[in-house]
C-alpha positions in Angstrom: -16.1 1.8 18.6 -13.1 4.3 18.9 -11.2 5.7 15.9 -8.1 3.7 17.0 -10.1 0.5 17.2 -11.5 1.0 13.8 -8.0 1.6 12.4 -6.9 -1.7 13.9 -9.9 -3.5 12.4 -9.3 -2.1 9.0 -5.5 -2.7 8.9 -6.0 -6.3 10.0 -8.4 -6.8 7.1 -5.9 -5.3 4.7 -3.2 -7.7 5.9 -5.6 -10.6 5.5 -6.3 -9.5 1.9 -2.6 -9.5 1.3 -2.1 -12.9 2.8 -4.7 -14.4 0.5 -4.0 -12.3 -2.6 -3.8 -15.4 -4.7 -7.6 -15.6 -4.5 -8.0 -11.9 -5.4 -8.5 -12.2 -9.1 -8.6 -14.8 -11.8 -5.5 -13.3 -13.5 -3.4 -13.9 -10.4 -4.7 -17.4 -10.0 -3.3 -18.1 -13.5 0.1 -16.5 -12.7 -0.7 -13.3 -14.4 -0.8 -9.7 -13.2 -3.0 -6.7 -14.1 -1.6 -4.1 -16.4 -1.9 -0.3 -15.5 -4.6 0.0 -18.2 -6.6 -2.9 -16.7 -6.4 -1.6 -13.2 -7.7 1.9 -14.3 -10.5 0.3 -16.3 -11.4 -1.7 -13.2 -11.5 1.3 -10.9 -13.4 3.3 -13.5 -16.0 0.7 -13.6 -16.4 0.7 -9.8 -16.6 4.5 -9.9 -19.6 4.2 -12.3 -21.3 1.4 -10.3 -21.0 2.8 -6.8 -22.0 6.3 -5.6 -19.6 6.0 -2.6 -16.5 5.5 -4.8 -14.7 8.0 -7.0 -11.6 7.8 -9.2 -9.7 11.1 -8.9 -6.7 12.5 -10.8 -3.7 14.1 -9.1 -1.1 15.6 -11.4 1.0 13.7 -13.9 3.9 11.2 -13.9 7.1 11.3 -15.8 5.5 9.2 -18.6 2.8 11.9 -19.0 0.1 9.6 -17.7 -2.1 10.9 -14.8 -1.6 9.6 -11.3 -5.0 8.4 -10.0 -6.5 8.0 -6.5 -9.4 5.8 -5.9 -11.5 6.9 -2.8 -14.1 4.9 -1.0 -16.2 7.0 1.4 -19.4 5.7 3.0 -21.2 9.0 2.8 -19.9 9.8 -0.7 -17.9 12.8 0.6 -14.6 13.0 -1.4 -13.4 16.3 -0.1 -10.4 15.7 2.2 -11.0 18.8 4.3 -14.6 17.9 4.8 -13.6 14.3 5.7 -11.1 15.6 8.3 -13.8 17.9 9.8 -15.9 14.8 10.5 -13.0 13.2 12.4 -12.9 10.1 10.1 -9.9 7.9 9.9 -8.1 7.9 6.5 -6.2 5.0 5.1 -3.9 5.5 2.1 -2.6 2.4 0.2 0.2 2.8 -2.3 0.8 0.1 -4.9 3.3 -0.5 -7.7 6.1 1.8 -6.5 8.1 -1.1 -8.0 5.9 -2.4 -10.8 7.7 -5.7 -10.8 6.0 -6.3 -7.4 2.4 -6.5 -8.5 0.7 -8.4 -5.6 -0.5 -5.2 -3.9 -2.0 -3.9 -7.2 -4.1 -7.0 -7.5 -4.9 -7.3 -3.8 -6.1 -3.7 -3.6 -8.4 -4.2 -6.5 -10.0 -7.2 -4.7 -10.1 -5.2 -1.4 -11.9 -2.3 -3.1 -14.4 -4.6 -4.7 -15.2 -6.3 -1.5 -15.5 -3.1 0.6 -18.0 -1.8 -1.9 -20.0 -5.0 -2.6 -20.1 -6.4 0.9 -23.0 -5.0 3.1 -20.9 -5.8 6.2 -18.5 -3.0 5.2 -21.1 -0.3 5.6 -20.6 0.2 9.3 -16.8 0.4 8.9 -17.1 2.9 6.0 -19.1 5.2 8.2 -15.9 5.9 10.1 -13.0 5.1 7.7 -12.2 6.5 4.3 -10.1 4.3 2.1 -7.8 5.8 -0.5 -5.9 3.6 -3.0 -3.2 4.6 -5.5 -3.8 1.9 -8.2 -0.3 2.1 -9.6 2.3 4.7 -8.5 5.1 4.0 -10.9 3.0 4.0 -14.1 6.1 4.5 -16.2 7.7 1.3 -15.1 4.4 -0.6 -15.2 4.2 0.1 -19.0 7.5 -1.7 -19.5 6.4 -5.3 -19.0 8.5 -8.4 -19.3 9.3 -11.7 -17.7 12.9 -11.6 -16.6 13.9 -8.4 -14.8 13.4 -10.1 -11.4 15.1 -13.4 -12.0 14.6 -14.8 -8.5 10.9 -14.0 -8.3 8.4 -16.8 -8.6 5.9 -15.3 -11.1 3.9 -13.8 -12.5 4.5 -14.5 -16.1 4.8 -10.8 -17.0 5.3 -7.7 -14.8 6.6 -4.2 -14.9 10.1 -2.7 -14.6 11.5 -1.3 -11.4 12.7 2.1 -12.7 10.4 4.8 -13.9 10.6 6.9 -17.1 13.8 8.5 -15.9 15.0 5.1 -14.6 14.6 6.4 -11.1 13.8 4.1 -8.1 10.7 6.0 -6.8 11.1 4.5 -3.4 14.3 6.6 -3.0 12.8 9.9 -4.2 10.5 11.2 -1.4 12.9 13.9 -0.3 14.6 14.6 -3.7 11.4 14.8 -5.7 13.2 14.3 -9.0 10.2 12.5 -10.5 6.8 14.1 -11.3 5.3 10.9 -9.9 6.6 11.9 -6.5 5.4 15.5 -6.8 2.0 14.2 -7.6 2.1 11.8 -4.6 3.0 14.7 -2.3 -0.1 16.5 -3.4 -2.2 13.4 -2.6 -0.5 12.8 0.7 -0.7 16.4 2.0 -4.3 17.0 1.0 -5.6 13.7 2.5 -3.2 13.7 5.5 -3.8 9.9 6.2 -3.7 8.4 9.6 -2.2 5.2 8.2 -0.1 4.8 5.0 0.4 1.3 3.6 3.1 0.6 1.0 2.9 -2.8 -0.8 6.0 -4.7 -2.0 7.2 -8.2 -3.0 10.4 -9.9 -1.8 12.1 -10.6 -5.2 12.5 -14.3 -4.3 14.0 -14.0 -0.8 13.6 -17.3 1.0 11.5 -16.2 3.9 9.6 -18.9 5.9 6.8 -16.4 6.4 4.0 -15.4 4.0 4.6 -11.7 4.6 7.1 -9.4 6.2 6.5 -6.0 7.7 8.5 -2.8 8.0 6.8 -0.8 10.7 7.2 2.9 11.4 9.8 3.3 14.2 7.6 4.4 17.1 10.1 7.0 18.4 9.8 8.9 15.1 6.1 9.7 16.0 4.5 12.0 18.5 4.6 10.3 21.9 1.0 9.2 22.2 0.9 7.9 18.6 4.2 6.2 19.0 3.1 4.4 22.2 -0.2 3.3 20.5 1.7 2.0 17.5 4.1 0.0 19.6 1.8 -1.3 22.3 -1.6 -1.7 20.5 -1.4 -1.4 16.7 1.5 -3.7 15.8 0.7 -6.4 18.4 -2.8 -6.6 17.0 -1.5 -7.0 13.5 0.8 -9.9 14.5 -1.9 -11.5 16.6 -4.6 -11.4 13.9 -2.2 -12.8 11.3 -1.1 -15.6 13.6 -4.8 -16.6 14.0 -5.0 -17.1 10.2 -2.0 -19.4 10.3 -0.2 -16.9 8.0 2.2 -15.4 10.6 4.3 -12.4 9.6 7.7 -11.3 10.8 9.7 -8.1 10.7 11.6 -7.3 7.6 15.3 -7.6 8.3 18.7 -7.4 6.6 21.8 -9.5 7.2 24.9 -7.9 8.4 27.0 -9.8 5.9 26.0 -12.2 3.1 24.8 -14.9 5.5 22.4 -14.6 8.5 24.9 -16.5 10.7 26.7 -13.2 11.3 23.6 -11.5 12.6 20.6 -9.6 11.3 19.6 -5.9 11.6 16.3 -4.2 11.4 15.6 -2.1 8.3 16.0 1.6 8.8 13.2 3.6 7.2 14.7 7.0 6.4 12.6 9.7 4.7 14.0 8.8 1.3 11.6 5.9 1.4 7.8 6.3 1.3 7.1 5.0 4.7 10.0 6.9 6.2 8.7 10.1 4.6 5.2 9.7 5.9 6.5 9.3 9.5 7.6 13.0 9.2 3.9 13.8 9.3 3.0 11.6 12.2 1.4 9.0 9.9 1.7 5.3 10.6 3.6 3.9 7.6 3.7 0.0 7.5 5.5 -1.4 4.4 4.1 -4.8 3.6 6.2 -7.3 1.6 4.8 -10.6 0.3 
């Protein structure tokens, strides 16, 4: 199986995990979300249980808490340079950039658990290394409440959008005003992922689809990668989700307050996470539940 085919297989599985995230943990089933402390305890336990998993620390955040990266490698090689020399595909999943949008945090915990516990994942992990940032905006995740996202249907309690400096971290990837972003750059440049996935929630927007997707604009990438993204990668994601009866659609904005006046595709400039990663020829889908 080629590296590109493996990437498609893995990304499809990630989207399926997102679509069925309500089954991912008992807390989510009961309309609750995991705290930052609970997520780190969870990944720490997986680190201790599995030799092919490691919870790493990269720098600090504005709150003074460390930014963690959980790595799953089939051969227990957690050195990014060594992984690259083996021509393995690298997936980086970023969660909790807006802590009031916790679905990706919970779904990634379930994904990590299943990749490590399911023997069927062994073949995939021979060729793909999975990196997960448990919670990026740790600062905002520590400020939990019920009502900062009034239109969102649950959970009962969640984090706050701004970080310790009240910055929106998904506008900081060029400015680097936050230590969170500086630490993210260290992760991203060292691991140099082939695919970057950023998880979000819609804040109560009335979409008729389970999930929406902001895909990297193909003409921002090197020609071969851009063509592969447009002609193979994205069509396979849409096809596989359609088969599950959980079809997804592109994330769009309205030109005015109502869609009757037209819709426009979202422009991912480098101030955003997925726009920033495109500067380095990395596929950067942003998934919104």
